[in-house]
C-alpha positions as CSV (number, residue, x, y, z in Angstrom):
1,M,101.6,86.1,89.3
2,E,105.4,86.2,89.1
3,K,107.5,84.6,91.8
4,F,109.5,87.0,93.8
5,D,113.3,86.5,93.2
6,E,114.6,87.0,96.7
7,K,118.2,86.3,95.9
8,F,118.2,88.7,93.0
9,Y,116.5,91.5,95.0
10,M,118.8,91.1,98.0
11,G,121.8,91.1,95.6
12,M,120.6,94.4,94.1
13,L,120.1,95.9,97.5
14,N,123.6,94.9,98.6
15,D,125.1,96.2,95.4
16,A,123.3,99.5,96.0
17,L,124.8,99.7,99.5
18,T,128.3,99.0,98.1
19,V,128.1,102.0,95.7
20,G,126.1,104.2,98.1
21,L,122.9,104.3,96.1
22,P,119.9,104.8,98.4
23,I,117.3,102.3,97.1
24,I,114.9,103.1,100.1
25,S,114.6,106.7,101.3
26,T,115.3,107.6,104.9
27,D,111.7,108.5,105.4
28,T,110.3,105.2,103.9
29,A,112.9,103.2,105.9
30,A,111.9,105.0,109.1
31,R,108.2,104.4,108.4
32,L,108.8,100.7,107.8
33,M,110.8,100.3,111.0
34,A,108.2,102.1,113.0
35,I,105.5,99.9,111.6
36,T,107.7,96.8,112.5
37,Y,108.3,98.1,116.0
38,I,104.6,99.0,116.8
39,Y,102.7,96.4,114.8
40,G,105.2,93.8,113.9
41,G,104.9,91.5,116.9
42,G,103.0,88.4,115.9
43,N,102.1,89.8,112.5
44,E,102.5,86.8,110.2
45,A,102.2,88.8,107.0
46,L,105.4,90.6,107.8
47,V,107.3,87.5,108.6
48,L,106.2,85.7,105.5
49,S,106.9,88.5,103.0
50,P,110.3,87.9,101.4
51,K,110.5,91.4,100.0
52,F,109.7,93.0,103.4
53,Q,112.4,90.8,105.0
54,C,115.0,91.9,102.3
55,D,114.1,95.5,102.8
56,C,114.5,95.2,106.6
57,K,118.0,93.7,106.2
58,Y,118.9,96.5,103.8
59,I,117.6,99.1,106.2
60,Q,119.5,97.5,109.1
61,K,122.8,97.6,107.2
62,R,122.3,101.1,105.6
63,F,121.3,102.9,108.8
64,G,123.5,101.0,111.3
65,I,120.8,99.2,113.3
66,Q,122.1,95.7,113.2
67,G,123.2,95.8,116.8
68,G,126.4,97.1,118.4
69,E,126.6,100.0,115.9
70,I,126.0,103.7,116.2
71,P,122.7,104.3,114.2
72,D,122.5,107.0,111.6
73,A,121.4,110.1,113.5
74,E,119.0,111.5,110.9
75,F,117.4,108.1,110.5
76,A,117.0,107.7,114.3
77,S,115.4,111.1,114.6
78,V,112.9,110.4,111.8
79,L,112.2,106.9,113.3
80,K,111.5,108.4,116.7
81,G,108.9,110.8,115.2
82,Y,107.0,108.0,113.4
83,V,107.1,105.7,116.5
84,K,105.7,108.6,118.6
85,E,103.0,109.2,116.0
86,L,102.0,105.5,115.9
87,E,102.1,105.2,119.7
88,G,99.9,108.2,120.1
89,S,97.3,107.1,117.6
90,K,94.1,105.5,118.8
91,E,93.7,104.0,115.3
92,C,96.3,102.9,112.9
93,P,97.0,105.8,110.4
94,Q,95.9,105.3,106.8
95,W,99.5,105.8,105.6
96,V,100.5,102.6,107.3
97,H,97.9,100.6,105.4
98,D,98.7,102.4,102.1
99,L,102.4,101.8,102.4
100,M,102.1,98.1,103.2
101,K,99.6,97.5,100.4
102,K,101.5,99.5,97.8
103,R,105.0,98.2,98.6
104,Y,104.3,94.6,99.7
105,N,100.7,93.9,98.7
106,I,100.1,93.2,102.4
107,K,96.8,94.0,104.1
108,L,98.0,94.8,107.6
109,Y,95.7,93.8,110.4
110,V,96.4,95.7,113.5
111,K,94.7,95.8,116.9
112,Q,93.2,99.1,117.9
113,W,94.5,100.7,121.0
114,L,92.1,100.9,123.9
């Protein structure tokens, strides 16, 4: 298995930001942030994934959610929809598991809502 080159990947993401090239779509970014918001607390797999961490930094910069900024309105709207979906689900939706497995090779373990 090849080692993930975090420095190269983050450089590519930053270069894409500089020229306005959207590497991660608004929809995917909103899904990832909703997953982080709902299931991220105490989830070691997310903390230990360098690619996930790089993507989160990119999303924060691209959509103005680093703190003290006005977030991108379209992104905020899509994010609210996914957060509402995840909060309203008694079980974690399959798309969450599929996205995390496909993009980061992470098997996400989530607690079921009571």
